C-alpha positions as CSV (number, residue, x, y, z in Angstrom):
1,M,45.1,-74.8,38.6
2,M,46.8,-72.3,36.2
3,Q,50.0,-73.0,37.8
4,L,50.0,-76.6,37.2
5,E,49.3,-75.8,33.7
6,A,52.0,-73.3,33.4
7,C,54.6,-76.1,35.1
8,R,53.1,-78.7,32.7
9,D,53.8,-76.1,29.5
10,L,57.4,-75.6,30.8
11,D,58.2,-79.2,31.3
12,L,58.3,-78.6,35.1
13,F,57.3,-81.7,37.1
14,V,55.2,-80.5,40.3
15,V,54.8,-82.5,43.8
16,V,52.2,-81.2,46.1
17,F,51.8,-81.5,49.6
18,T,48.3,-80.5,51.0
19,N,46.1,-81.1,53.9
20,D,43.3,-81.5,51.4
21,S,40.6,-80.0,53.8
22,L,38.0,-80.0,51.2
23,R,39.0,-83.6,50.0
24,N,38.9,-82.6,46.2
25,S,42.7,-82.1,45.6
26,N,43.3,-85.0,43.4
27,K,40.8,-83.4,40.9
28,F,43.3,-80.9,40.3
29,I,46.4,-83.1,39.8
30,F,47.0,-84.1,35.9
31,W,50.0,-84.7,33.4
32,K,53.2,-85.8,35.8
33,H,52.3,-83.9,38.8
34,K,51.9,-85.7,41.8
35,L,49.9,-85.0,45.1
36,F,50.6,-86.2,48.8
37,K,48.0,-85.7,51.5
38,L,49.8,-84.5,54.7
39,E,49.7,-86.6,58.0
40,S,47.7,-85.4,60.6
41,S,49.8,-86.1,63.7
42,F,53.0,-83.7,63.9
43,L,55.6,-86.4,64.0
44,R,54.1,-88.4,61.1
45,R,53.7,-85.4,58.9
46,F,57.4,-84.2,59.9
47,F,59.0,-87.6,58.8
48,Q,56.9,-87.6,55.9
49,V,58.3,-84.6,54.5
50,F,61.6,-84.8,55.9
51,N,62.1,-88.4,54.2
52,Y,60.7,-87.2,50.9
53,L,63.2,-83.9,50.8
54,K,66.0,-86.3,51.7
55,K,65.3,-88.8,48.9
56,H,65.0,-86.3,46.2
57,K,66.9,-83.1,47.2
58,N,69.5,-83.4,44.5
59,S,66.4,-83.4,41.9
60,I,64.2,-80.5,43.5
61,H,64.6,-77.2,41.8
62,H,63.0,-75.4,44.6
63,V,60.2,-75.3,47.1
64,E,57.4,-73.2,47.4
65,V,55.8,-72.4,50.9
66,Y,52.9,-70.5,51.9
67,P,52.7,-68.4,55.0
68,G,50.4,-68.5,57.9
69,G,50.3,-72.4,58.3
70,R,50.9,-73.8,61.4
71,Y,53.7,-76.1,60.4
72,I,55.6,-73.5,58.1
73,Y,58.3,-73.0,60.3
74,I,59.3,-76.8,60.7
75,Y,59.0,-76.9,56.8
76,L,61.4,-73.9,56.7
77,L,63.9,-75.6,59.1
78,L,63.8,-78.5,56.6
79,I,64.4,-76.5,53.5
80,K,67.5,-74.9,55.2
81,Y,68.5,-78.2,56.5
82,F,68.8,-79.7,52.9
83,K,70.1,-76.6,51.5
84,L,67.2,-76.0,49.0
85,K,65.9,-73.1,47.3
86,S,62.5,-71.7,48.3
87,I,60.0,-69.0,47.5
88,C,57.4,-67.8,49.7
89,V,54.1,-67.4,47.9
90,E,52.1,-64.5,49.5
91,R,48.4,-65.2,48.3
92,G,46.8,-62.9,51.2
93,E,48.0,-63.4,54.7
94,L,49.4,-59.7,54.6
95,I,45.9,-58.4,54.6
96,F,45.7,-59.1,57.9
97,W,49.0,-57.6,59.0
98,K,48.0,-54.7,60.7
99,N,45.4,-56.9,63.1
100,R,48.3,-59.3,64.2
101,N,50.0,-59.6,67.6
102,Y,53.7,-58.9,67.9
103,I,54.8,-62.5,68.3
104,Y,52.6,-63.8,65.4
105,K,54.3,-60.6,62.9
106,L,57.8,-62.1,64.5
107,L,57.1,-65.4,63.5
108,L,55.5,-64.5,59.9
109,K,58.8,-62.2,59.2
110,L,61.1,-65.4,59.9
111,V,59.2,-66.9,56.7
112,Y,59.4,-63.9,54.6
113,K,62.9,-63.2,55.2
114,G,64.2,-66.9,55.8
115,T,63.1,-68.0,51.9
116,D,65.0,-67.2,49.1
117,I,62.6,-65.0,47.5
118,V,58.7,-63.7,48.2
119,W,56.5,-64.0,45.2
120,Y,53.6,-61.6,46.0
121,R,50.7,-61.0,43.8
122,E,48.9,-57.7,44.9
123,L,50.0,-54.3,44.8
124,Y,49.5,-53.3,48.8
125,M,51.7,-56.2,49.6
126,E,55.0,-54.5,48.6
127,K,54.9,-51.9,51.0
128,I,54.4,-54.3,54.0
129,L,57.2,-56.7,52.5
130,F,59.6,-53.6,52.4
131,T,58.8,-52.7,55.9
132,I,59.5,-55.9,57.2
133,G,62.9,-55.8,55.3
134,V,62.4,-58.2,52.5
135,K,65.1,-58.0,50.5
136,K,64.2,-60.1,47.3
137,M,60.5,-59.9,45.9
138,F,58.9,-60.8,42.9
139,Y,55.6,-59.3,41.7
140,L,53.4,-61.6,39.5
141,H,49.6,-61.0,39.7
142,N,46.8,-63.5,38.9
143,C,45.9,-64.5,35.2
144,C,42.6,-65.6,33.4
145,N,41.9,-67.7,30.4
146,I,39.2,-66.3,27.9
147,P,36.3,-68.5,27.8
148,E,34.9,-69.8,24.6
149,I,31.3,-68.6,25.6
150,K,28.9,-70.7,23.4
151,S,25.6,-69.4,25.1
152,T,24.1,-66.6,23.6
153,S,20.9,-66.3,25.9
154,A,19.9,-62.9,27.1
155,K,21.3,-62.0,30.7
156,S,18.9,-62.8,33.5
157,V,20.8,-61.4,36.2
158,D,21.6,-57.8,36.8
159,F,24.2,-57.6,39.4
160,L,26.6,-60.4,40.7
161,W,29.0,-60.7,43.8
162,V,31.4,-63.7,43.6
163,N,33.8,-63.7,46.5
164,R,34.3,-64.6,50.0
165,V,32.4,-62.2,52.5
166,T,34.8,-60.5,54.7
167,K,35.2,-57.1,56.5
168,E,37.4,-55.7,53.8
169,R,34.6,-56.1,51.3
170,K,31.5,-54.5,51.6
171,A,28.5,-56.8,50.9
172,G,26.5,-54.8,53.4
173,W,26.4,-52.1,50.8
174,F,25.3,-54.4,48.0
175,L,22.4,-55.7,50.0
176,E,21.5,-51.9,51.2
177,S,21.6,-50.4,47.8
178,M,19.7,-52.9,45.9
179,G,16.7,-52.2,47.9
180,A,16.1,-49.3,45.8
181,Y,15.7,-51.2,42.5
182,K,13.1,-54.1,43.6
183,N,12.8,-54.8,39.7
184,T,16.5,-56.1,39.4
185,K,17.7,-59.5,39.8
186,N,21.0,-60.1,41.8
187,I,23.0,-62.8,43.5
188,I,25.9,-63.4,45.7
189,V,28.0,-66.2,45.6
190,G,30.0,-66.8,48.7
191,D,30.1,-67.9,52.2
192,I,26.7,-67.8,53.6
193,G,27.8,-68.1,57.3
194,N,29.3,-64.4,57.3
195,L,26.7,-63.1,54.9
196,L,24.1,-63.9,57.4
197,K,26.0,-61.9,60.2
198,I,25.2,-58.6,58.3
199,K,22.1,-57.0,59.8
200,H,19.9,-55.3,57.4
201,S,16.4,-56.0,59.2
202,H,15.0,-53.3,57.0
203,L,15.6,-54.7,53.8
204,K,13.7,-57.8,52.5
205,L,15.8,-59.5,50.1
206,I,13.3,-60.1,47.4
207,N,15.5,-59.3,44.6
208,F,18.4,-61.4,45.8
209,K,19.3,-65.2,45.6
210,I,22.3,-66.1,47.9
211,F,24.3,-69.4,47.0
212,G,27.4,-70.9,48.7
213,Y,30.7,-71.7,47.5
214,E,30.3,-73.5,44.0
215,N,31.3,-73.2,40.2
216,P,30.7,-69.6,39.5
217,T,30.8,-70.1,35.6
218,P,26.9,-70.5,35.1
219,F,26.6,-67.3,37.2
220,Y,29.0,-65.2,35.0
221,L,27.1,-66.5,31.8
222,K,23.9,-65.1,32.7
223,S,25.0,-61.8,34.6
224,K,25.6,-58.2,33.6
225,F,27.7,-56.4,36.2
226,F,30.2,-57.8,38.8
227,V,30.4,-55.8,41.7
228,L,33.3,-55.5,44.2
229,P,33.1,-53.0,47.0
230,S,36.4,-53.7,48.5
231,E,39.6,-52.3,50.2
232,V,41.6,-54.7,47.8
233,V,40.6,-54.9,44.3
234,Y,43.5,-55.3,42.1
235,A,44.0,-58.9,40.5
236,N,41.1,-60.3,42.4
237,N,40.6,-63.5,40.8
238,S,37.0,-63.4,40.7
239,L,37.1,-59.9,39.1
240,L,39.4,-61.2,36.5
241,E,37.2,-64.2,35.6
242,A,34.2,-62.0,35.5
243,M,35.7,-59.6,33.1
244,S,36.8,-62.6,30.9
245,F,33.4,-63.5,30.6
246,G,32.3,-59.8,29.5
247,L,30.8,-58.9,32.6
248,V,31.1,-54.9,33.2
249,P,32.8,-54.5,36.7
250,L,31.8,-51.9,39.3
251,V,35.0,-51.5,41.7
252,S,36.2,-49.3,44.6
253,K,38.7,-46.6,44.2
254,V,41.7,-48.2,45.7
255,L,45.2,-49.1,44.9
256,G,45.6,-50.8,41.4
257,S,41.9,-50.9,40.5
258,D,42.6,-48.3,37.6
259,Q,45.3,-50.7,36.5
260,I,42.6,-53.4,35.4
261,V,39.2,-51.3,35.1
262,N,39.4,-48.3,32.8
263,H,36.7,-46.0,34.1
264,L,33.9,-45.7,31.8
265,E,35.6,-47.5,29.2
266,N,35.5,-51.1,30.5
267,G,33.7,-50.5,33.9
268,Y,33.2,-48.0,36.7
269,I,35.5,-47.2,39.5
270,F,33.5,-45.4,42.2
271,D,34.6,-43.8,45.5
272,H,35.1,-46.2,48.2
273,T,31.9,-45.2,50.0
274,L,28.5,-46.2,50.3
275,T,27.3,-43.4,48.4
276,G,29.9,-43.9,45.7
277,F,28.8,-47.4,45.2
278,Q,25.1,-46.5,45.2
279,K,26.1,-43.9,42.3
280,A,27.9,-46.7,40.3
281,I,24.9,-48.8,40.4
282,K,22.6,-45.9,39.2
283,W,24.8,-45.4,36.4
284,A,25.2,-49.4,35.4
285,I,21.2,-49.4,35.2
286,S,21.1,-46.2,33.3
287,L,23.3,-47.8,30.4
288,N,21.6,-48.9,26.9
289,D,22.2,-52.0,25.4
290,E,24.8,-50.4,22.9
291,M,26.7,-48.8,25.5
292,Y,26.7,-52.0,27.8
293,S,28.0,-54.0,24.8
294,D,30.9,-51.8,24.1
295,L,31.7,-52.0,27.8
296,S,31.5,-55.8,28.1
297,R,33.8,-56.2,24.7
298,N,36.2,-53.9,26.4
299,A,36.1,-55.6,29.5
300,T,37.0,-59.0,28.0
301,N,39.9,-57.5,25.7
302,K,41.4,-56.0,28.8
303,I,41.9,-59.4,30.1
304,A,43.2,-61.0,27.1
305,K,45.6,-58.2,26.6
306,D,47.1,-57.6,30.2
307,F,45.9,-60.7,32.1
308,S,46.5,-63.7,30.0
309,Y,47.7,-67.2,30.7
310,Q,50.4,-66.8,28.1
311,K,51.7,-63.6,29.7
312,W,51.5,-65.2,33.1
313,K,53.3,-68.2,31.9
314,D,56.2,-66.4,30.5
315,N,56.5,-64.2,33.8
316,Y,56.5,-67.4,36.2
317,N,59.1,-68.8,33.9
318,E,61.1,-65.6,34.6
319,L,60.7,-66.3,38.4
320,I,62.0,-69.8,38.3
321,L,65.1,-68.7,36.1
322,S,66.2,-66.2,38.5
323,F,67.3,-69.2,40.6
324,E,69.4,-70.5,37.7
């Protein structure tokens, strides 16, 4: 959505081809942008994309593709056939790199090295891309608008999790740790299916409410702290959003986390262990109102200063101009 807004402001017309698996893509399309739902069969999809590129090849500035899709290699061949410029947008496929088999890695390399430039969003990706042999990369992290908060009601939720539940993110630490603080109110917003696979039979979740995927804004408005015990922290979109609403973050001490969270100034960076996480929870609960207010204000200011939409738009424009 943010990228579409930036393209509008930069007077760039965007055409989106999508599977529309959630059947809600239309609501994100505005201004002059257009959306096409991809055909389900291979042949119809091939000719759908082929015919569009053939008809508009002279007016297309560049094509952005995402690695990991089953037809990505066909799209790449079409891009080469019509001699179009291309950007590979790396949004997270590389987090699974070490677990991929040889053939899958080889195919992904064709995408990363076959496009003109790889746009990567997280710091850990750079080392992998360099190892793969990618020559041209552009680093541009996520961004966040600062919301106009009209609600002044008291915070009713202590600790909030808004993220997918994955192996790299330690939701189990959150569940286990809060058993010692039964007077707290805590919420997890994410994929319930994966959460239920976490076994904590000794823990009765009397102080937890669990929700599936939904708009996180109401949860941000009523929560105090945002938790992210994870192997990857930097530029996590939910983290940026939470801080923009003034939530104080508790994040793991991993690559890049100190570029968003200033320890004890706008949040807490803990050793990436269960003990470290529990120490962070204890610290958060010990804060008085004045200390919390200072941290909360600093969290919002950090996003406004370093992760604003305007700064992101300027950097995205730089990426576009790199093709000129």
